[in-house]
PyMOL commands that place a pseudoatom at each C-alpha (Angstrom):
pseudoatom trace, name=CA, resn=MET, resi=1, chain=A, elem=C, hetatm=0, pos=[67.993, -73.963, 185.848]
pseudoatom trace, name=CA, resn=THR, resi=2, chain=A, elem=C, hetatm=0, pos=[71.046, -73.068, 187.864]
pseudoatom trace, name=CA, resn=ASP, resi=3, chain=A, elem=C, hetatm=0, pos=[69.732, -73.429, 191.378]
pseudoatom trace, name=CA, resn=PHE, resi=4, chain=A, elem=C, hetatm=0, pos=[71.973, -76.150, 191.785]
pseudoatom trace, name=CA, resn=MET, resi=5, chain=A, elem=C, hetatm=0, pos=[75.146, -74.618, 191.114]
pseudoatom trace, name=CA, resn=GLY, resi=6, chain=A, elem=C, hetatm=0, pos=[77.477, -75.441, 193.877]
pseudoatom trace, name=CA, resn=GLY, resi=7, chain=A, elem=C, hetatm=0, pos=[75.314, -78.201, 195.092]
pseudoatom trace, name=CA, resn=GLU, resi=8, chain=A, elem=C, hetatm=0, pos=[77.331, -81.513, 195.566]
pseudoatom trace, name=CA, resn=VAL, resi=9, chain=A, elem=C, hetatm=0, pos=[76.524, -84.848, 193.807]
pseudoatom trace, name=CA, resn=ASP, resi=10, chain=A, elem=C, hetatm=0, pos=[78.398, -88.278, 194.135]
pseudoatom trace, name=CA, resn=LEU, resi=11, chain=A, elem=C, hetatm=0, pos=[79.980, -90.049, 190.930]
pseudoatom trace, name=CA, resn=THR, resi=12, chain=A, elem=C, hetatm=0, pos=[80.282, -93.932, 190.984]
pseudoatom trace, name=CA, resn=VAL, resi=13, chain=A, elem=C, hetatm=0, pos=[82.138, -95.351, 187.979]
pseudoatom trace, name=CA, resn=SER, resi=14, chain=A, elem=C, hetatm=0, pos=[80.795, -98.474, 186.699]
pseudoatom trace, name=CA, resn=ASP, resi=15, chain=A, elem=C, hetatm=0, pos=[82.627, -99.230, 183.285]
pseudoatom trace, name=CA, resn=PRO, resi=16, chain=A, elem=C, hetatm=0, pos=[85.668, -99.848, 182.816]
pseudoatom trace, name=CA, resn=TRP, resi=17, chain=A, elem=C, hetatm=0, pos=[84.735, -102.259, 185.886]
pseudoatom trace, name=CA, resn=ASP, resi=18, chain=A, elem=C, hetatm=0, pos=[88.602, -102.486, 186.516]
pseudoatom trace, name=CA, resn=TRP, resi=19, chain=A, elem=C, hetatm=0, pos=[88.931, -98.881, 186.638]
pseudoatom trace, name=CA, resn=VAL, resi=20, chain=A, elem=C, hetatm=0, pos=[91.503, -98.158, 189.476]
pseudoatom trace, name=CA, resn=THR, resi=21, chain=A, elem=C, hetatm=0, pos=[92.298, -94.815, 191.287]
pseudoatom trace, name=CA, resn=ASN, resi=22, chain=A, elem=C, hetatm=0, pos=[93.628, -94.034, 194.999]
pseudoatom trace, name=CA, resn=HIS, resi=23, chain=A, elem=C, hetatm=0, pos=[89.659, -94.473, 195.868]
pseudoatom trace, name=CA, resn=GLY, resi=24, chain=A, elem=C, hetatm=0, pos=[88.580, -97.416, 194.105]
pseudoatom trace, name=CA, resn=SER, resi=25, chain=A, elem=C, hetatm=0, pos=[85.474, -96.602, 191.885]
pseudoatom trace, name=CA, resn=GLY, resi=26, chain=A, elem=C, hetatm=0, pos=[83.885, -94.020, 194.014]
pseudoatom trace, name=CA, resn=PRO, resi=27, chain=A, elem=C, hetatm=0, pos=[81.834, -92.596, 194.832]
pseudoatom trace, name=CA, resn=PHE, resi=28, chain=A, elem=C, hetatm=0, pos=[83.630, -89.519, 194.521]
pseudoatom trace, name=CA, resn=ARG, resi=29, chain=A, elem=C, hetatm=0, pos=[81.885, -86.403, 195.815]
pseudoatom trace, name=CA, resn=CYS, resi=30, chain=A, elem=C, hetatm=0, pos=[81.901, -83.318, 192.959]
pseudoatom trace, name=CA, resn=SER, resi=31, chain=A, elem=C, hetatm=0, pos=[80.415, -80.001, 193.412]
pseudoatom trace, name=CA, resn=ILE, resi=32, chain=A, elem=C, hetatm=0, pos=[78.982, -78.661, 190.044]
pseudoatom trace, name=CA, resn=ILE, resi=33, chain=A, elem=C, hetatm=0, pos=[80.428, -75.456, 189.077]
pseudoatom trace, name=CA, resn=SER, resi=34, chain=A, elem=C, hetatm=0, pos=[78.971, -74.955, 186.113]
pseudoatom trace, name=CA, resn=GLU, resi=35, chain=A, elem=C, hetatm=0, pos=[76.178, -76.397, 184.033]
pseudoatom trace, name=CA, resn=GLN, resi=36, chain=A, elem=C, hetatm=0, pos=[75.930, -76.384, 179.540]
pseudoatom trace, name=CA, resn=ASP, resi=37, chain=A, elem=C, hetatm=0, pos=[73.157, -77.086, 177.397]
pseudoatom trace, name=CA, resn=HIS, resi=38, chain=A, elem=C, hetatm=0, pos=[70.305, -77.081, 179.810]
pseudoatom trace, name=CA, resn=TRP, resi=39, chain=A, elem=C, hetatm=0, pos=[71.586, -79.982, 182.466]
pseudoatom trace, name=CA, resn=ARG, resi=40, chain=A, elem=C, hetatm=0, pos=[72.711, -81.824, 179.498]
pseudoatom trace, name=CA, resn=LYS, resi=41, chain=A, elem=C, hetatm=0, pos=[76.478, -81.348, 180.496]
pseudoatom trace, name=CA, resn=ALA, resi=42, chain=A, elem=C, hetatm=0, pos=[78.329, -80.064, 183.666]
pseudoatom trace, name=CA, resn=VAL, resi=43, chain=A, elem=C, hetatm=0, pos=[81.622, -79.320, 185.013]
pseudoatom trace, name=CA, resn=ALA, resi=44, chain=A, elem=C, hetatm=0, pos=[82.460, -80.249, 188.530]
pseudoatom trace, name=CA, resn=LYS, resi=45, chain=A, elem=C, hetatm=0, pos=[85.308, -79.939, 191.010]
pseudoatom trace, name=CA, resn=VAL, resi=46, chain=A, elem=C, hetatm=0, pos=[86.448, -83.263, 192.525]
pseudoatom trace, name=CA, resn=ILE, resi=47, chain=A, elem=C, hetatm=0, pos=[86.134, -82.744, 196.295]
pseudoatom trace, name=CA, resn=GLU, resi=48, chain=A, elem=C, hetatm=0, pos=[89.216, -85.024, 197.099]
pseudoatom trace, name=CA, resn=PRO, resi=49, chain=A, elem=C, hetatm=0, pos=[91.167, -84.996, 193.787]
pseudoatom trace, name=CA, resn=VAL, resi=50, chain=A, elem=C, hetatm=0, pos=[90.980, -88.643, 192.223]
pseudoatom trace, name=CA, resn=SER, resi=51, chain=A, elem=C, hetatm=0, pos=[95.017, -89.761, 191.601]
pseudoatom trace, name=CA, resn=ILE, resi=52, chain=A, elem=C, hetatm=0, pos=[95.131, -91.914, 188.640]
pseudoatom trace, name=CA, resn=ASP, resi=53, chain=A, elem=C, hetatm=0, pos=[98.638, -93.415, 187.885]
pseudoatom trace, name=CA, resn=GLY, resi=54, chain=A, elem=C, hetatm=0, pos=[99.571, -91.138, 190.449]
pseudoatom trace, name=CA, resn=GLU, resi=55, chain=A, elem=C, hetatm=0, pos=[98.690, -87.883, 188.989]
pseudoatom trace, name=CA, resn=PRO, resi=56, chain=A, elem=C, hetatm=0, pos=[95.629, -85.977, 190.621]
pseudoatom trace, name=CA, resn=PHE, resi=57, chain=A, elem=C, hetatm=0, pos=[92.899, -84.974, 188.665]
pseudoatom trace, name=CA, resn=ALA, resi=58, chain=A, elem=C, hetatm=0, pos=[90.465, -82.491, 190.137]
pseudoatom trace, name=CA, resn=TYR, resi=59, chain=A, elem=C, hetatm=0, pos=[87.931, -81.988, 187.591]
pseudoatom trace, name=CA, resn=VAL, resi=60, chain=A, elem=C, hetatm=0, pos=[85.395, -83.878, 185.906]
pseudoatom trace, name=CA, resn=LEU, resi=61, chain=A, elem=C, hetatm=0, pos=[82.973, -83.263, 182.786]
pseudoatom trace, name=CA, resn=LEU, resi=62, chain=A, elem=C, hetatm=0, pos=[79.904, -84.833, 182.964]
pseudoatom trace, name=CA, resn=GLU, resi=63, chain=A, elem=C, hetatm=0, pos=[77.496, -85.977, 180.254]
pseudoatom trace, name=CA, resn=ARG, resi=64, chain=A, elem=C, hetatm=0, pos=[74.229, -87.515, 180.757]
pseudoatom trace, name=CA, resn=ARG, resi=65, chain=A, elem=C, hetatm=0, pos=[73.841, -90.987, 178.813]
pseudoatom trace, name=CA, resn=SER, resi=66, chain=A, elem=C, hetatm=0, pos=[70.290, -90.952, 178.630]
pseudoatom trace, name=CA, resn=GLU, resi=67, chain=A, elem=C, hetatm=0, pos=[67.873, -88.348, 176.634]
pseudoatom trace, name=CA, resn=ASP, resi=68, chain=A, elem=C, hetatm=0, pos=[64.841, -88.806, 179.567]
pseudoatom trace, name=CA, resn=LEU, resi=69, chain=A, elem=C, hetatm=0, pos=[67.163, -87.893, 182.495]
pseudoatom trace, name=CA, resn=LEU, resi=70, chain=A, elem=C, hetatm=0, pos=[68.954, -84.492, 182.876]
pseudoatom trace, name=CA, resn=LEU, resi=71, chain=A, elem=C, hetatm=0, pos=[72.246, -84.420, 185.183]
pseudoatom trace, name=CA, resn=ASN, resi=72, chain=A, elem=C, hetatm=0, pos=[70.466, -82.191, 187.642]
pseudoatom trace, name=CA, resn=ARG, resi=73, chain=A, elem=C, hetatm=0, pos=[68.011, -84.986, 188.589]
pseudoatom trace, name=CA, resn=ALA, resi=74, chain=A, elem=C, hetatm=0, pos=[70.748, -86.460, 190.534]
pseudoatom trace, name=CA, resn=PHE, resi=75, chain=A, elem=C, hetatm=0, pos=[69.916, -83.340, 193.373]
pseudoatom trace, name=CA, resn=LEU, resi=76, chain=A, elem=C, hetatm=0, pos=[66.383, -84.650, 193.210]
pseudoatom trace, name=CA, resn=GLY, resi=77, chain=A, elem=C, hetatm=0, pos=[67.026, -88.229, 194.365]
pseudoatom trace, name=CA, resn=ASP, resi=78, chain=A, elem=C, hetatm=0, pos=[67.536, -89.910, 191.052]
pseudoatom trace, name=CA, resn=LEU, resi=79, chain=A, elem=C, hetatm=0, pos=[70.684, -92.158, 189.954]
pseudoatom trace, name=CA, resn=VAL, resi=80, chain=A, elem=C, hetatm=0, pos=[71.764, -90.458, 186.424]
pseudoatom trace, name=CA, resn=PRO, resi=81, chain=A, elem=C, hetatm=0, pos=[73.654, -92.409, 184.261]
pseudoatom trace, name=CA, resn=CYS, resi=82, chain=A, elem=C, hetatm=0, pos=[76.465, -90.571, 182.689]
pseudoatom trace, name=CA, resn=ASN, resi=83, chain=A, elem=C, hetatm=0, pos=[79.824, -90.288, 180.618]
pseudoatom trace, name=CA, resn=ALA, resi=84, chain=A, elem=C, hetatm=0, pos=[82.475, -88.570, 183.077]
pseudoatom trace, name=CA, resn=PHE, resi=85, chain=A, elem=C, hetatm=0, pos=[85.962, -87.439, 181.532]
pseudoatom trace, name=CA, resn=PHE, resi=86, chain=A, elem=C, hetatm=0, pos=[88.627, -86.543, 184.213]
pseudoatom trace, name=CA, resn=PHE, resi=87, chain=A, elem=C, hetatm=0, pos=[90.988, -83.437, 183.972]
pseudoatom trace, name=CA, resn=ARG, resi=88, chain=A, elem=C, hetatm=0, pos=[93.663, -82.135, 185.945]
pseudoatom trace, name=CA, resn=SER, resi=89, chain=A, elem=C, hetatm=0, pos=[92.418, -78.710, 185.602]
pseudoatom trace, name=CA, resn=ILE, resi=90, chain=A, elem=C, hetatm=0, pos=[90.143, -76.529, 184.185]
pseudoatom trace, name=CA, resn=ALA, resi=91, chain=A, elem=C, hetatm=0, pos=[92.990, -75.327, 181.766]
pseudoatom trace, name=CA, resn=ASP, resi=92, chain=A, elem=C, hetatm=0, pos=[93.463, -79.102, 180.345]
pseudoatom trace, name=CA, resn=LEU, resi=93, chain=A, elem=C, hetatm=0, pos=[89.507, -79.378, 180.157]
pseudoatom trace, name=CA, resn=ASN, resi=94, chain=A, elem=C, hetatm=0, pos=[89.241, -76.097, 177.992]
pseudoatom trace, name=CA, resn=VAL, resi=95, chain=A, elem=C, hetatm=0, pos=[91.920, -77.095, 175.494]
pseudoatom trace, name=CA, resn=CYS, resi=96, chain=A, elem=C, hetatm=0, pos=[90.357, -80.611, 174.988]
pseudoatom trace, name=CA, resn=THR, resi=97, chain=A, elem=C, hetatm=0, pos=[88.419, -80.825, 171.689]
pseudoatom trace, name=CA, resn=LYS, resi=98, chain=A, elem=C, hetatm=0, pos=[87.031, -84.928, 172.004]
pseudoatom trace, name=CA, resn=PRO, resi=99, chain=A, elem=C, hetatm=0, pos=[86.752, -85.675, 175.818]
pseudoatom trace, name=CA, resn=ALA, resi=100, chain=A, elem=C, hetatm=0, pos=[85.709, -89.099, 174.561]
pseudoatom trace, name=CA, resn=ASP, resi=101, chain=A, elem=C, hetatm=0, pos=[88.818, -90.007, 173.248]
pseudoatom trace, name=CA, resn=SER, resi=102, chain=A, elem=C, hetatm=0, pos=[90.713, -89.182, 176.849]
pseudoatom trace, name=CA, resn=ASP, resi=103, chain=A, elem=C, hetatm=0, pos=[92.154, -91.979, 178.567]
pseudoatom trace, name=CA, resn=ASN, resi=104, chain=A, elem=C, hetatm=0, pos=[90.444, -91.158, 181.781]
pseudoatom trace, name=CA, resn=ALA, resi=105, chain=A, elem=C, hetatm=0, pos=[86.883, -91.242, 180.078]
pseudoatom trace, name=CA, resn=VAL, resi=106, chain=A, elem=C, hetatm=0, pos=[84.492, -93.502, 182.032]
pseudoatom trace, name=CA, resn=ILE, resi=107, chain=A, elem=C, hetatm=0, pos=[80.723, -94.397, 182.482]
pseudoatom trace, name=CA, resn=GLY, resi=108, chain=A, elem=C, hetatm=0, pos=[78.980, -94.127, 185.569]
pseudoatom trace, name=CA, resn=GLY, resi=109, chain=A, elem=C, hetatm=0, pos=[75.977, -92.422, 187.679]
pseudoatom trace, name=CA, resn=LEU, resi=110, chain=A, elem=C, hetatm=0, pos=[75.342, -89.601, 189.432]
pseudoatom trace, name=CA, resn=GLU, resi=111, chain=A, elem=C, hetatm=0, pos=[73.671, -89.650, 192.670]
pseudoatom trace, name=CA, resn=PRO, resi=112, chain=A, elem=C, hetatm=0, pos=[72.623, -87.431, 195.815]
pseudoatom trace, name=CA, resn=PRO, resi=113, chain=A, elem=C, hetatm=0, pos=[75.487, -87.461, 198.218]
pseudoatom trace, name=CA, resn=GLY, resi=114, chain=A, elem=C, hetatm=0, pos=[75.604, -90.551, 200.350]
pseudoatom trace, name=CA, resn=TRP, resi=115, chain=A, elem=C, hetatm=0, pos=[72.807, -92.476, 198.119]
pseudoatom trace, name=CA, resn=SER, resi=116, chain=A, elem=C, hetatm=0, pos=[74.810, -95.680, 197.453]
pseudoatom trace, name=CA, resn=VAL, resi=117, chain=A, elem=C, hetatm=0, pos=[76.334, -96.204, 200.903]
pseudoatom trace, name=CA, resn=ALA, resi=118, chain=A, elem=C, hetatm=0, pos=[72.657, -95.711, 202.241]
pseudoatom trace, name=CA, resn=HIS, resi=119, chain=A, elem=C, hetatm=0, pos=[71.342, -98.459, 199.626]
pseudoatom trace, name=CA, resn=GLY, resi=120, chain=A, elem=C, hetatm=0, pos=[73.754, -101.009, 200.258]
pseudoatom trace, name=CA, resn=GLY, resi=121, chain=A, elem=C, hetatm=0, pos=[76.461, -99.785, 197.751]
pseudoatom trace, name=CA, resn=VAL, resi=122, chain=A, elem=C, hetatm=0, pos=[80.070, -98.892, 198.586]
for i in range(1, 122): cmd.bond("trace and resi %d" % i, "trace and resi %d" % (i + 1))
show_as sticks, trace
zoom trace
C-alpha cells in the first residue's frame, strides 16, 4: 500500500485550540515521504515549513487516532483524525524516542488537499 507515497494531504490542527503558527492552525499541505505499520503512521514533509516560536519545522510524524481509519484514507476523500508531531528535520525525528512528549505534539485531521476550503473551513 505505498501507491500514495509522494502524495499530498492537508493537515489541520484542532487541539490545542490555541496552537499558533505563522499559518494559524492550518491547513498545512504535506507530502508523504514514508509510511510505517501499514499506514498506521507516516512521515511527511510540510510543503511550507511551519514556524513555531520563530523556528521552522519542516517535517511531521503522523499517527492515526482511530482504529477504523488508516492514514491513507485521506487520499480517498476521508477526514482522518490523527496525532501530529512537528520536527525541524528528519535527523530530529530519528533521535526522538517519545514524540508524544514533544512540545509540538498536536491533534488534528488529515484530508484531501483543499477539502476544508471546499467544505466551508479555513
